[in-house]
Steps between C-alpha positions, in 0.01 A plus 500: 500500500264703280503862609170681545384843391468601865871438557619733224231770473556862601300519827305789650377636168357847455124462459301802382141566387452582135407857583849573636688760298805388308698761693417335832572157354838614368594645837393179677720293268793736552468493879467120516761435228247299300458508123130406489174535692191284526185687400166403655221542245129423501542178304834372622860600533730696273873563486674829428874547459708814505522474123120475472466816706757691297362401160135520603532838663665642189215362289248663732665840492786456744326609822572225754289674760179455301546168321357203692707184527212297353548692175852368444507156670469156343147386583356168617828319555513142620581464869745233611505329839813450716490122470527493120831387357726737313453288189122531518526877547735539203264300280199714600690821438627389160161369386320819608782738399533650850842613622388556862225345707364545852523220755185463711448299816140450614389804301774730627786618276825388665758543226596567140705285265660592168556268207866596477551446872336157498695389196824624654425325830408161362649452160784739442716456810343215695617139510241264356683197636382176341278707270807663344559455129765237435690521172590150384813485288585262214634247748157465657615652826345811653788737450345828611224601744307826460346575840318816387419697188814708536698178528312358201599796281859477618532124458315496167764735361775251592364162394587359161270543202440125507383512861282807440331356192450162666280655770340734248380216279366309800292797610675510835523879526130572455417208730720640778368853459141378504497214748766615747488879476125509426565758230270418210603809305872421506425133432301594190778723368759229560280243328491721192880478476494127571266443206720678245756305300625800306682664792860439594595412857624855550175652371269286713723550803491878453123494451432314824743724689331813365156372601618436856656843533192674360243314709700512820611861491470640852416852391 
């Protein structure tokens, strides 16, 4: 079953007008134990995090009581809907370089999702079932199943160089990242390693592992 954005979003988001002071926004986040707020602006929605407030307020002179949240937020973000799949949401966020997005239902903000949280939920610790990556050994049998990205990294470190290179040369890694995980960015990076004949198995393996860890960092 493909999980939806609505099932994993942080519900009951803090929604504030752009004229709200960063001090009030910071207090609202503290009281609700949230790390971001949705900002209602004249031409759409914005997102502001605690980090945005801290850095933006310093840039504006450090007075949280006089700096408006619209001054420090990310403007005109794309709004997701609860019915979208986690894969679709991750693709939108990677393509647009957003780390958090509001979730809107019939024009009303109902939640917030983060890129790290979505990736963690679906790819890092989930079980992809029949969509798992299956490492085929020299015997032609599927010797190892990677049910998530964490499992992929772990299993990839254990398989033989022959098994690793076999899938590398067939383009199986980029195909799985792109077609199953809907991650065009990771697929492109993996494809770059798949196209190089000058790398050893250890070097290409380390390169793919590094790309996964960088793109799927949860902080």
